[in-house]
N, C-alpha and C positions, 0 to 999 in steps of 0.2 A: 337323491337316494336311488332313483331309477338308473341314473348314469353309473353309479357304483355297482348296481346289480348287473348291468350289461357288461361292465369291465370284468366282474367276477366270472360271469358265465363264459366270457371269452378267454379266461385264464390269464388275464393281463395284470391282475393284482394278487398279492399274497393274501392268503386267508386271514392272517393276523391283522393286516392293515384294513381289510374289508370289515372284519369283525369289529374292530375299534370304531371305524367310521360309521358303520350302521348302528352300533350301540349308542354312540354320541348323537346321531340323528334321531333315533327313537327316544332317547332321554329328553332331547330338546322338544320334540313334538309332544311328549307326555307332559312336560312342564307347562308348555303353552296351553295344552288342553285343560289342565288343572286350573290354570289361571282364568281361562275363558269360562269354565264351568262355574267357578266362584263368582266371577263378575256377573254371569247370567243369573245365578241364584239371588245375588244382591239386587239386581234390577227387578227381578220378578217379585221379590219381597216388597220393594218400594211401590211397585205397581199395584200389588194386592192391597196394601194398606191404603193407597189413594182411592182405589175402587171401593173398599169398605167404607171409608170416611165419607165418600160422596155418593154412596148407594148406587154405584154403576154396576150393572150386571154384565153388560157386553159393550165392547168397544171394537170398532172395525174400521180399517182404512185399506188402501190399495195394497199394502204390504203384509198386513197381519190382522188377526182377529183375537181379541182377548176376551175370555169368558171367566167371570168370577164364579168359583165353586165354593159355596158356603160350607162351613164345618159340619160334619155329620158323624154318626157312629157306624161301626161295622161289626158284624158278628162273624167270628171265625171258629174253627174247630181246633182244639188242642189235640193234635194227632198223637203226641207222646202219651198223654193221659188216656186217650181213647184206646191206644194199643195196649196199655197196661191193664185197663179195666175190662175191655171188651175186645180181646185179641181176635176172636172169630169174626166179629162185625168189621173190625179194622181190615182184616185180610180179605173179606168178601167185598168191601167197598174200595179197596186199594187198586190202583192201576200203575203200570210201569210205562214210562215215557222215555223215548230216546232223546238224548241230549248231544248236540253236535260238539265236536272238539273245539277248543279255543286255546288262547295263550294269555296268560296273566303277566303283566309287566309291572314291576314295582320300582319306583324311583328311589334310589338311596340318597339320603340327605348327606351332603358333604360337610 
């Protein structure tokens, strides 16, 4: 991919060829990432079950540390309901945060 970008910057390839090659490279990387994420989640689930069954809270070796986190409950605020019922409090307690730009890539199924 880096090679393609260098060729493009040096005007040695047509934009159409570069666009297609980069698109295919990105598609390939995204598919590999999706597969790796799925495999990772599968492994984590098996490890979690084994740790639960054997009552292991922590496992550590030279390469990693696994910590079992037990299920718990979480309290959240329904911001839509808060805004509807108590708009003034919602406005008073709201804050604006900057979000950096990003790109979303969606792989089309063939």
